[in-house]
C-alpha positions, 0 to 999 in steps of 0.5 A: 543526546538528541534523537536520531530520527529513526523509528521502528514499527510492529508490522502486525500492529500496523496491519491490525490498525489498518484492518480495523479502520473504515478507510482502505489506506492507513499511513503510518509513516511520512517523512519528506521523501517517503511515505509508508502505509497499509492498503487493505481491500476485501475480496470482490471489492473495487479498487478505486485508486488512480495514478499517483504523482509518486513512484510506489512499491507494493508488498503483498502481505496476504490475499490474492488478486491481480494488478492491472496496468498499461493493459496488462494483468499480473497475478499477485499473492503473499510475498509478491513485490510490485513497483509502479512508476509515478503517473501509471494507471493501475488498480487491483482487480479480481480480488479473490482473497482479502488483501493487505499490502505494505505500500511505500511511496517514493516522495510522500504519497497520501497525507495523514500519517499516524506516527 
């Protein structure tokens, strides 16, 4: 029998790997139509990301901050889910507590998947 192509991941292990690397983004899955990763930002850090070519969804695992986009700010905390359409300027601001976010890019996102 051949492989079905499905994969499983241990979220706690993915977060630990992400938090123990120097870069803020750790991509753990990439397939043609989807990219998944963990994005981490320390309290008080500046989020330097810019608009992406892909739709994305953020799921806040831990921490507190605000997301700024289109002149608005939205408070986020554990359990918050935020959809950001492609080509939308956005950034995490006023990061009160270290952030760990599960990120899904709709069509590939940044390259460099570990698995």
